N, C-alpha and C positions, 0 to 999 in steps of 0.2 A: 638521326633526327630525334629531338626530345619529345618525351610523352606530353600530351596536353591534358592539363588538369584544371578543374573549376577552382580549386584552391590548393596552394602549397603552404604548409606550415613549416617555416625555416628555423633551424638552429635550436629547436626545443629538445628537452631530455625526456626519454620514455623508459619505463621499466621493461626490459626485454630480457628474458631468461634470468630473472632474478637480479639483474644489474641495471643501474640508471645510466642510459647510454644516450649521447647526443646524436640525433638523427633528424632527417626531414621526412615529412608525411605528405604524400600526394593524394588528393581527394578528387574523385569524379562524381558529381552529384552528391549524394549523401553517403558514399562508401570510400573507405581507404583503399586505394589501388596500389600504393607503393610506400614502403618504409625503407629509407636508406638515403644516399646522397642523390639530390635532384638538382639538376641544372635549371637555372631560371629560364622561363619562356614567357608567352603572354599570359600565363596564369595569374590570377590574383594571389598575393603573397601576404602572409601574416608572420611577422618576425617575433619568433617565441624566444629570443635570446634570454638566458637567465630564467626561463620558465619551465615548468614540468607539465607535460602533456598527458592527461589522464582520460580514460573512457568516461562517458557521461554516466552518472549515478542514476539508478532506478529506485525511486522512493514509492513503496507500495502502500503507505499509510500517511496521508496528509489531510488536514482539516482546514478548509479555507473559508467556511461559515457563510457561504453564499448559496441560497438566499437566507435572509433573516438576521444575520449579525455582521453585516459588512463593515461596521465600525471596527471590528477586530481584524477583519482580513476578507479579501474577496479573491475571486478567480484570477483576476488580472494581477493584482499586486502579490498574490501568493506565488503564482508561476514565475513571475519576474524575479522574485527573491530566490526561488528554487534555482533558476537558470544561473544566477549571479554565484550561487553556492556550488555549482557543478552538477545540479540535478537536472537531467534533461528529459526524463520521463517520470510520471507520477500517476498514482491511483488516489482519487479523492473520495472521502468518506460520506456517508449519506445522512448523518445526524445534523441536518440543518433545520431551518423553520421556514416553511414546512419540510418535513423529512423527505428524501428522495426514496419513497417506498411504493411508487405506483408508476405505471407508464406515462401518465400525464406529467407528473413533476420530473420524471427522468428526462423526458423530451424538452421541458423547460430548461433544465440545467444544460443540456447540449446546446440550446440556443443561447443561453447566457455565455457559455464559453466560446462560441463561435467568433472568430477574428479577435479575440481578446487575450487568449492565453499564449505564453511565450515558449512553451514546452509541449513535448508529446503528452497526452493525458487520456485517462479512462475514469470512469466513475463506477462506484460501488452502488448496488441496489439493495435498499435496506429491508431486512426481513421483519415481519410482524406476524402475530398469530393470525391476523385477518386476511394477509395477501398470499397464502399458500399456493393458490391456483396460478397467480402470475409468476411465481418463482419457478415453475415448471415450463415457462415459455420464454426464457431469456437466452437461450443457447445462441441465437443469431442476432441478438439485440445489439446493434451498432453502438460502440462506446461503453459497453458494460464489461468490466474486468472481473466481476464476481458478485457474490452476495455477502452482505455484512450482517452478522448475527451478534446481538448484544445479550449474552447469557446473564451478564451483570450489569447493573445500572451504570451509566456513564452520562456524559453531556448529551442533552437532548431527550427525547421521549420515545426512543426506539428501545423496547425491552421484551425479550422473549425468555422468560425464566422458568416457566413450568416445563418439566421433562417431556410431557406429551406433545407440547408446542415445539420444543426444540427438535424432537424426533420428526415431527411433520416437516419442518423446514429443511433439515438435512436429507431426509428421504425423498422429498419432492423436488429438490433443486436440480437443475441441469447445468449449473456452473459451480465452480469452487466456492465453498462457504468459508469466509474468514470469520473467526470467532473471537470476541472479547470474552474470554473464559474465566469467569469468576461465579461462585455460587451466591446467588442473591439473598437466599435465606441466612447464610452465614454472615454476610455483609450487614444485614439488618441487625442481627444479634450482637455484632461486634461494633456496631456504630457508636457504642458508649465509650470506645477507646479513642475517639477522635478528639484531639486537643486543638481548638481553634487557634490558628496562627502558627501551630507547631508541625512543620512538614515531617518531623521525625515520627509522629504518630500515624502517618499514613500506611507504612508496612506493618504496623501493629494491627490496625483495623483491617486492612486487606492482607491478611496473613497467608502463609503457605498453604494451609488446608482449604482456604477459600478458593484458591486457584486450582489445587489438586482435585478437590471434589468435583469442580465443574469439568476439568479436563479429563478425568476418568470417564465421566458421563458422556461427553461428546465423542470421545474415542470410541467407547462401547458402541455408540449408535452408528458412527461412520463405518466401523468394522462389520457391523451387522448388515449394513446395506451397500458395503464396498463403495463408499462415496469419498470424494476429495474434500478434505478440510484443511484449513490453516489455522493454527492456534496462535493468536496475537499475544504480545506482552509477556513472553516467557522469561521470567526473571529469576527463577529458582532452580537449583540443581536437581531438586526432586522432579520438576517438570521435564527438564532435559532428558534425565535418565528414563523417565517413564515413556516419553515420546520416542526415544531411541529404541526401546524395547518393542514398540508396537508398529514401527514404521514399515516393517515387511508384510503386516496384515492389513494395512490401511493406507490409502493414497494421500500421505500428507504432502 
């Protein structure tokens, strides 16, 4: 007697042990229960002939700009585009208007997302120098994937650039802290290198040392308190090598 599945994906190709292999997938609920030849039964069938079947992607940094700038993107349209691109789970950032940096705004965002998003989702809680107390109370907050700290200025008005405040955020947080790691003072000094309309000036302005200076600082603090951090936007070999040297001492 054939197994009963809620969905059978027929005739697709999957990467199995390094090879692209034509197989069927049998799903029960949200779980894959069988990979191999499946005889058709009363299950719902999707014909994946000439298609490659891949696991859903988890994108841990998206900016959907709701609330405040929904002319650019919102939670519904952003999650719909994500799913169409193969992203089935996402973590959305807090630099909206107003920012998602207190429990009231966090709950509002959860309500905005309810029955409107097409993917799995969670939201970052934005760190500020003024909300340290709340950052220590997020461990069981439903829908919270972590804390976002902007050590260097970016879009929005969330900025924690003083070392004393960065230390307070990391040491008091009970969730992993994801960090936009750039040294704000260096960025201010090097702003003169920005050439309007010339994207090639961007890495000259935001140079290697602006990243390394901040990353050395946040790693030192995380190691001191044995806290989990995630350094975002790592684009230089220097940062990769530095983080690799310190991964045994700190919970990256």
